[in-house]
Every structure is written in C-alpha cells, then in structure tokens.
C-alpha positions as CSV (number, residue, x, y, z in Angstrom):
1,M,23.8,-2.3,-20.2
2,A,20.0,-3.1,-20.3
3,S,17.5,-0.5,-19.3
4,I,15.1,-2.1,-16.8
5,A,11.7,-0.4,-16.0
6,I,9.7,-1.0,-12.8
7,V,6.0,-1.3,-13.0
8,T,3.7,-1.8,-10.0
9,D,0.0,-1.4,-9.1
10,T,-1.7,1.3,-7.0
11,D,-2.1,-0.9,-4.0
12,A,1.6,0.1,-3.5
13,S,0.4,3.3,-1.9
14,L,2.9,5.4,-3.8
15,P,2.1,9.1,-4.2
16,A,2.2,10.1,-7.8
17,E,5.2,12.5,-7.1
18,V,7.3,9.6,-5.6
19,A,6.4,7.2,-8.5
20,E,7.4,10.0,-11.0
21,Q,10.6,10.7,-9.1
22,Y,11.6,7.0,-9.3
23,G,10.3,6.4,-12.7
24,I,7.9,3.8,-11.6
25,R,4.8,3.1,-13.7
26,Q,1.6,2.4,-11.7
27,V,-1.4,0.3,-13.0
28,P,-4.6,1.4,-11.3
29,I,-6.9,-0.7,-9.3
30,T,-10.5,-0.4,-10.4
31,I,-13.2,0.9,-8.0
32,H,-16.9,0.2,-8.8
33,F,-19.9,2.2,-7.4
34,G,-22.8,0.3,-9.0
35,Q,-22.2,0.6,-12.8
36,T,-19.8,3.4,-12.5
37,T,-16.1,2.6,-12.8
38,Y,-13.2,4.7,-11.4
39,L,-9.4,4.2,-11.6
40,T,-7.4,4.6,-8.5
41,G,-5.0,7.6,-8.8
42,L,-6.6,8.9,-11.9
43,D,-10.1,9.8,-11.1
44,I,-10.7,8.6,-7.5
45,D,-8.9,8.7,-4.2
46,D,-9.6,7.9,-0.4
47,A,-11.3,11.2,0.2
48,S,-13.7,11.0,-2.8
49,V,-14.5,7.3,-1.9
50,F,-15.5,7.9,1.5
51,R,-17.4,11.2,0.7
52,R,-19.7,9.0,-1.4
53,V,-19.8,6.0,1.0
54,D,-20.9,8.3,3.8
55,A,-23.5,9.9,1.6
56,E,-24.9,6.6,0.1
57,G,-24.3,4.2,3.0
58,V,-22.8,1.6,0.6
59,L,-19.2,0.6,0.1
60,P,-17.9,0.2,-3.5
61,T,-16.4,-3.0,-4.8
62,T,-12.8,-3.3,-6.3
63,S,-11.3,-5.3,-9.0
64,A,-7.7,-5.9,-10.2
65,P,-6.4,-4.4,-13.4
66,T,-7.1,-6.4,-16.4
67,P,-4.3,-8.2,-18.4
68,G,-4.9,-5.5,-21.0
69,D,-4.2,-2.7,-18.4
70,F,-0.8,-4.3,-17.7
71,L,-0.1,-4.9,-21.3
72,K,-0.5,-1.1,-22.0
73,A,1.9,-0.4,-19.1
74,F,4.5,-2.9,-20.3
75,Q,4.3,-1.6,-23.9
76,A,4.6,1.9,-22.8
77,A,7.8,1.0,-20.9
78,F,9.2,-0.6,-23.9
79,D,8.2,2.3,-26.1
80,G,9.9,4.6,-23.6
81,G,13.2,2.9,-24.1
82,A,13.3,-0.1,-21.6
83,D,14.8,-3.3,-22.6
84,E,13.2,-5.2,-19.8
85,V,10.3,-4.8,-17.4
86,I,10.0,-6.0,-13.7
87,C,6.5,-5.9,-12.4
88,L,6.0,-5.9,-8.6
89,C,2.4,-6.8,-7.8
90,V,0.4,-6.6,-4.6
91,S,0.2,-9.8,-2.6
92,S,-1.7,-12.5,-4.3
93,R,-3.3,-13.2,-0.9
94,V,-5.5,-10.1,-1.3
95,S,-5.9,-9.7,-5.1
96,T,-5.8,-11.4,-8.5
97,T,-3.6,-8.5,-9.8
98,Y,-0.5,-10.8,-9.9
99,G,-2.5,-13.3,-12.1
100,S,-3.5,-10.5,-14.4
101,A,0.1,-9.2,-14.8
102,R,1.2,-12.8,-15.6
103,R,-1.4,-13.1,-18.3
104,A,-0.2,-9.9,-19.7
105,R,3.3,-11.1,-19.8
106,E,2.1,-14.2,-21.9
107,M,0.9,-11.7,-24.5
108,L,4.4,-10.4,-25.0
109,L,6.6,-13.6,-24.9
110,D,9.1,-12.0,-27.2
111,R,10.0,-9.4,-24.5
112,A,11.8,-9.7,-21.2
113,I,9.1,-9.3,-18.6
114,T,9.4,-10.5,-15.0
115,V,6.3,-10.6,-12.8
116,V,6.7,-10.8,-9.0
117,D,4.3,-11.5,-6.3
118,T,5.6,-9.2,-3.6
119,Q,3.6,-11.0,-0.8
120,N,3.2,-7.4,0.5
121,I,0.8,-4.6,0.3
122,S,0.6,-0.8,0.6
123,R,3.9,1.0,1.6
124,G,5.6,-2.4,2.1
125,Q,5.0,-3.0,-1.7
126,G,5.8,0.7,-2.4
127,F,9.2,0.4,-0.7
128,M,10.0,-2.7,-2.6
129,A,9.2,-0.9,-5.8
130,M,11.4,2.1,-4.8
131,A,14.3,-0.2,-3.9
132,A,14.0,-2.0,-7.4
133,A,13.9,1.4,-9.1
134,E,17.1,2.5,-7.3
135,A,18.9,-0.7,-8.2
136,A,17.8,-0.4,-11.8
137,A,19.0,3.2,-11.9
138,V,22.5,2.1,-11.1
139,G,22.6,-0.7,-13.7
140,A,21.8,-3.8,-11.5
141,A,20.8,-6.9,-13.3
142,R,17.3,-8.3,-13.1
143,E,18.1,-11.0,-10.5
144,E,19.8,-8.4,-8.3
145,I,16.9,-5.9,-8.6
146,I,14.5,-8.7,-7.5
147,L,16.6,-9.7,-4.6
148,R,16.9,-6.2,-3.4
149,A,13.3,-5.7,-3.6
150,M,12.4,-8.9,-1.8
151,D,14.9,-8.2,0.9
152,V,13.3,-4.9,1.6
153,G,9.9,-6.5,1.7
154,S,11.2,-9.0,4.3
155,R,12.3,-6.1,6.6
156,V,9.0,-4.2,6.4
157,S,6.6,-3.7,9.4
158,I,3.2,-2.2,9.1
159,Y,0.9,-1.1,11.9
160,G,-2.2,0.9,11.6
161,A,-5.0,2.2,13.9
162,L,-8.6,2.2,12.8
163,S,-10.7,5.1,13.8
164,T,-13.9,3.1,13.8
165,L,-15.5,-0.3,13.0
166,K,-18.3,1.3,11.1
167,Y,-16.9,0.4,7.7
168,L,-16.0,-3.1,8.6
169,A,-19.6,-3.5,9.7
170,M,-20.8,-2.2,6.3
171,S,-18.5,-4.8,4.6
172,G,-19.8,-7.6,6.7
173,R,-16.4,-8.3,8.3
174,V,-17.8,-7.6,11.8
175,S,-21.4,-7.3,13.0
176,H,-23.1,-4.0,13.5
177,L,-23.6,-4.8,17.1
178,T,-19.9,-5.3,17.6
179,A,-19.2,-2.1,15.7
180,G,-21.8,-0.2,17.9
181,V,-20.3,-1.5,21.2
182,A,-16.8,-0.6,20.0
183,S,-17.9,2.9,19.3
184,L,-19.6,3.2,22.7
185,L,-16.3,2.0,24.3
186,S,-14.0,4.1,22.0
187,I,-12.4,0.8,20.9
188,R,-9.7,1.3,18.2
189,P,-8.4,-1.9,16.4
190,I,-4.8,-2.2,15.5
191,L,-4.0,-3.8,12.2
192,T,-0.7,-5.3,11.0
193,L,0.8,-6.9,7.9
194,R,0.8,-10.7,8.3
195,D,1.2,-13.3,5.7
196,G,0.7,-10.9,2.9
197,E,-2.5,-9.2,4.1
198,L,-3.8,-6.8,6.8
199,Q,-5.0,-8.6,9.7
200,M,-6.4,-7.5,13.1
201,L,-3.7,-7.6,15.7
202,E,-5.4,-6.2,18.9
203,R,-7.9,-3.6,20.2
204,V,-7.2,-0.7,22.5
205,R,-9.3,2.2,23.8
206,T,-9.2,5.7,22.7
207,Q,-7.5,7.3,19.7
208,R,-4.5,8.5,21.8
209,K,-3.7,5.1,23.1
210,A,-4.1,3.5,19.7
211,W,-1.5,5.9,18.2
212,D,0.8,5.2,21.2
213,R,0.3,1.5,20.5
214,V,1.1,1.8,16.8
215,I,4.4,3.6,17.6
216,Q,5.3,1.1,20.4
217,L,4.8,-1.8,18.0
218,T,7.0,0.1,15.4
219,A,9.7,0.7,18.0
220,A,9.6,-3.0,19.0
221,A,9.9,-4.1,15.4
222,V,13.1,-2.1,15.1
223,A,14.3,-3.8,18.4
224,G,17.2,-1.6,19.1
225,G,18.4,-1.6,15.5
226,M,18.2,1.3,12.9
227,L,15.6,2.4,10.6
228,E,16.2,2.6,6.9
229,R,12.9,4.1,5.7
230,L,9.7,5.3,7.3
231,A,6.3,6.2,5.9
232,I,2.9,7.3,7.4
233,I,-0.2,5.8,5.8
234,H,-3.6,7.3,6.3
235,V,-7.2,7.1,4.8
236,D,-8.5,10.6,4.3
237,A,-6.9,11.8,7.6
238,L,-4.2,14.1,6.4
239,D,-4.9,16.6,9.2
240,R,-4.4,13.9,11.8
241,T,-1.1,12.7,10.3
242,R,0.7,15.9,11.0
243,R,0.0,15.6,14.7
244,F,0.9,11.8,14.5
245,E,4.1,12.5,12.6
246,E,5.3,14.9,15.4
247,Q,4.7,12.2,17.9
248,L,6.3,9.5,15.8
249,R,9.4,11.5,15.1
250,A,9.8,12.4,18.8
251,E,9.4,8.8,20.0
252,L,11.6,7.1,17.2
253,D,14.2,10.0,17.2
254,W,13.7,10.2,13.4
255,T,14.8,13.3,11.6
256,K,15.0,12.0,8.0
257,P,12.2,12.5,5.5
258,I,8.9,10.6,6.0
259,I,6.7,9.7,3.1
260,T,3.1,10.4,3.8
261,A,0.8,8.4,1.6
262,E,-2.9,7.5,1.1
263,L,-3.5,3.8,1.6
264,T,-5.5,4.2,-1.7
265,P,-9.0,2.8,-2.5
266,G,-8.0,-0.7,-3.5
267,L,-7.1,-1.3,0.1
268,S,-9.0,1.5,2.0
269,V,-12.4,0.0,1.3
270,Q,-11.3,-2.7,3.7
271,T,-10.4,-0.4,6.6
272,G,-12.6,2.6,6.2
273,S,-11.9,6.3,6.6
274,G,-9.6,7.6,9.4
275,L,-7.0,5.0,9.6
276,V,-3.5,6.3,10.4
277,G,-0.5,3.9,10.4
278,V,3.2,3.4,10.0
279,A,5.3,1.5,7.6
280,A,8.9,1.0,8.6
281,V,12.0,-0.7,7.0
282,T,14.8,-1.7,9.2
283,V,18.4,-1.8,8.3
284,S,19.6,-5.2,7.2
C-alpha cells in the first residue's frame, strides 16, 4: 500500500497543531514589508502584520511560494517515507500558488506528485486538506483521496464580518470616503466565498447585527440538514471569537469541537484586522 503525503499552503488557515496532527505539510505564503520578507506561520502572523500596518499606515504585499519552496516540501515528504504526494493549493483565482506547485512537480517528473487547484480558500481549503489526510491515513488511493477532498470543498460555506473598511481603503479596493461614511454609520460588510474567492455579499449596521447575520447565513446554508465540521476564522480578534463561539454554538445547537483559526496574512491583508467568520461543512 502506497504512503501518500498531503501538502498544502498556508492560505488554508490551518493552525500548526492541526497540520501536525494530520501530518499535513504547509508551504508558506510570503509577506513583504518593503524590502523585508516574512514567511506566514514561521515568522509572521495576523497580529504582527496589523501591528505594523497600524504603526506605519501601509499594507504589505504578498507573493506565492516559489517552485523551489514547493520542491523542498515535496522532497521532504519523499525523504520522510512517502511514495506519492498530493498538493492541494489555494484557488488559482486568488493566487499563482497553483502554478508554482505545478512547476515544482515538473522538476520531479520521476516521482508521483498530483497538484490540485482546490478552487477554495482559507478553512474551505483547510477542511479539504484534512479530508485528504484522513483518507490517506486509511490507505485510500490517489483518485479517492482527491475525490473526497473535492467533495468536501463543494460542501463548504464561508461567511465573515469585517469590523471596518479602513484596510480596504488602504488597499484601494474602496474609497476613503466610502470607508469614512461606513465608519460613521457603523456599517459592517459581510463577505462570502464565491467562485473561489472572497467577495462582498452585503452590508449591515453594527457589529452585533453583523455577527447575527453571519450565523443566519450559515444556518441557511445548512438548510435543515446536518453539519459535519465547523470552524471560526478571525483576523487578530481572538478575544472576540470566544464571545462569537458561544453565540454560534447556541444558535446552531453545535456541541462538537470547533477549530478556531487565523485567516493568515496571505488572505488577511485583503480583509483587514477584526474579521470574524465561520466556515461550515454540511453532511453530504
């Protein structure tokens, strides 16, 4: 029976302890503040990103891992005893990560490496990687592992509430005037996963109503069915997630574990600090 290793990138919003538990290797997204480069999950996280952003008033840029970065991860998996590698990449709609992984695969044509565009992001991608690792652990073949991962991806819903438009204004995605008006009116945009990327869904007023709406949307996505997995995503808002989790559990009647995860800098530079959201997988 072939040993199949699962590789992903840090846009999967997988906490290090969860990745270790599942034996998933993560290739870091790169964050650039001027000429200084940081690696997500190794020497930078959401909190440190936004401490610097708030101090300097400038957002960093991001870049996909290089083919060499993926090559190192693939080789490490083979050196660790794997016979094959399946690499699940963040949606190609938001990053060139998938292309980098494919080029790395071409450097090891004598090895069994499959690179997959998950067409997903954050915990959606993370749940797919976890499902793939679970299938690999019980000896599933390559095709079955990929099918299970893609099936989970098709059942993921993600909703998040921004705390401010300040950071979108800094990035140029909305005007400073719009952000200022939104702040005065306590407007909280709601984001969702659509076509492999985070998109604005609607806007509501006040933080409380935004959280209510995120939970309402999640409940509607379940549509009377059952939940398989649930996670809370946040950007430097761990204190808020504890209160949000209480409300989420009560309204969804969920008593099983909930993974709490940072969105991670490769994605959080697009949303800004303070986001709180939910990723839910429904039962097939």
